[in-house]
C-alpha positions as CSV (number, residue, x, y, z in Angstrom):
1,M,207.3,21.4,76.5
2,P,204.1,19.3,75.5
3,G,204.7,16.5,72.9
4,T,207.2,13.9,72.7
5,P,210.1,14.2,74.8
6,K,212.3,12.4,72.2
7,K,211.4,14.8,69.6
8,W,212.3,18.1,71.9
9,E,215.4,16.2,73.0
10,D,216.4,16.0,69.1
11,V,215.6,19.7,68.8
12,K,217.8,20.5,71.6
13,L,220.8,18.3,70.2
14,L,220.4,20.2,66.8
15,N,220.5,23.5,68.3
16,K,223.8,22.5,70.0
17,M,225.2,21.4,66.7
18,P,226.9,23.8,64.1
19,E,224.7,24.7,61.7
20,D,227.6,24.9,59.0
21,M,228.2,21.2,59.8
22,I,224.7,20.4,58.8
23,L,224.7,22.8,55.6
24,T,227.9,21.0,54.6
25,M,226.1,18.0,54.5
26,I,223.1,19.2,52.4
27,E,225.6,20.7,50.2
28,A,227.2,17.3,49.6
29,G,224.2,16.3,48.2
30,R,223.0,14.1,51.1
31,S,219.0,13.8,51.6
32,I,217.4,15.1,54.8
33,A,216.5,11.6,55.8
34,E,220.3,10.5,55.5
35,I,221.3,13.6,57.7
36,C,218.8,12.6,60.1
37,I,219.9,9.0,60.4
38,D,223.6,10.1,60.6
39,L,222.6,12.6,63.4
40,G,220.5,10.5,65.2
41,V,217.4,12.8,64.9
42,S,213.7,12.4,63.6
43,K,212.7,14.1,60.5
44,R,210.0,15.8,62.5
45,A,212.6,17.5,64.7
46,F,214.7,18.3,61.8
47,D,211.6,20.4,60.5
48,I,211.0,22.1,63.8
49,W,214.7,23.0,64.1
50,I,214.4,24.5,60.7
51,D,211.4,26.5,61.5
52,E,212.6,27.7,64.9
53,N,215.9,28.9,63.4
54,D,214.6,30.3,60.2
55,M,217.1,28.2,58.2
56,S,214.5,27.5,55.2
57,S,216.6,30.2,53.2
58,K,220.1,28.7,54.1
59,I,219.0,25.2,53.3
60,T,217.7,26.5,49.8
61,R,220.9,28.0,49.1
62,A,222.6,24.8,50.3
63,R,220.4,22.8,47.9
64,T,221.3,25.1,45.1
65,R,225.1,24.7,45.7
66,A,224.3,20.8,45.8
67,A,222.6,20.9,42.5
68,D,225.5,23.0,41.0
69,L,228.1,20.4,42.0
70,M,225.6,17.3,40.9
71,A,225.1,19.1,37.5
72,C,229.0,19.6,37.1
73,E,229.8,15.8,38.0
74,T,227.2,14.8,35.2
75,I,229.8,16.2,32.7
76,K,232.8,14.2,34.6
77,I,230.6,11.1,34.4
78,A,229.7,11.5,30.6
79,D,233.4,12.4,29.8
80,A,234.6,9.1,31.8
81,I,232.8,6.6,29.5
82,E,235.2,4.7,27.6
83,E,236.1,6.0,24.4
84,T,235.5,2.6,22.8
85,N,232.0,2.6,23.7
86,P,229.9,4.1,20.6
87,A,227.6,6.1,22.8
88,R,230.2,8.1,24.4
89,P,230.1,11.2,22.0
90,V,226.3,11.2,22.0
91,Q,226.0,11.1,25.9
92,R,228.6,13.7,26.1
93,I,226.5,16.1,23.9
94,R,223.5,15.1,25.5
95,T,224.8,15.9,28.9
96,R,226.0,19.2,27.8
97,Q,222.7,19.9,26.0
98,W,220.9,19.1,29.2
99,L,222.9,21.3,31.5
100,A,222.7,24.3,29.0
101,E,219.1,23.7,28.8
102,R,218.8,24.1,32.6
103,W,221.3,26.8,33.1
104,D,220.1,29.1,30.3
105,P,216.6,28.0,29.3
106,K,215.9,31.2,27.4
107,T,218.7,30.6,25.2
108,Y,219.1,26.7,24.9
109,G,215.9,25.5,26.3
110,Q,213.3,23.9,24.2
111,Q,210.5,26.6,23.4
112,K,207.0,25.7,24.3
113,A,204.4,27.2,22.1
114,A,200.8,27.3,23.1
115,Q,198.9,24.5,21.9
116,I,195.6,25.2,19.9
117,T,193.1,22.4,18.9
118,V,190.5,23.3,16.6
119,N,187.5,21.4,16.1
120,V,185.8,22.1,12.8
121,Q,182.9,19.8,13.7
122,D,182.0,21.7,16.9
123,M,182.7,25.1,15.0
124,R,180.2,23.9,12.5
125,L,177.5,22.8,14.8
126,A,177.8,25.7,16.7
127,A,177.4,28.0,13.4
128,L,174.2,26.2,12.6
129,R,172.6,26.4,16.3
130,H,173.5,30.3,16.1
131,V,171.8,30.8,12.6
132,E,168.7,28.9,14.0
133,V,168.6,31.2,17.1
134,I,168.7,34.1,14.6
135,E,166.0,32.7,12.2
136,D,163.6,32.0,15.4
137,L,164.0,35.7,16.4
138,S,164.0,37.3,13.1
139,T,160.6,35.2,12.1
140,D,159.1,36.3,15.7
141,A,159.6,40.0,15.0
142,I,158.0,40.2,11.9
143,P,154.3,40.7,12.3
144,K,152.2,38.1,10.5
145,L,149.9,39.7,7.8
146,S,146.3,38.5,8.0
147,T,145.0,36.7,4.7
148,E,141.5,37.6,5.1
């Protein structure tokens, strides 16, 4: 195959590995860079392996599971704050609120209304220009009477 031989050797190595092992690493929340370093392969080879084996959807599902795990860990971290810490209740509430907003944005998310900016000065100037145009048109349309 043309290209760098190391890259293609890395792709062959990835093809020999069980895909469940790689997906488990992703589900654990590890970055692609960390996984590539641990496996001893290049990022480009990893990308080629994903494309050749149509792994995008599986990796997306693994990332979703990893995100769910991390979100649940935020509650454990917030609950582990020492009870003597005065910020503990606030952090626990904020963590749960953040999680609720992410998991059910329709119910718990902040509703974003459309922002409208009205500039009265611009509206007035536009109206004056409009009046001037209408006056010009109406005076041009009236035939002039001769005073002779």
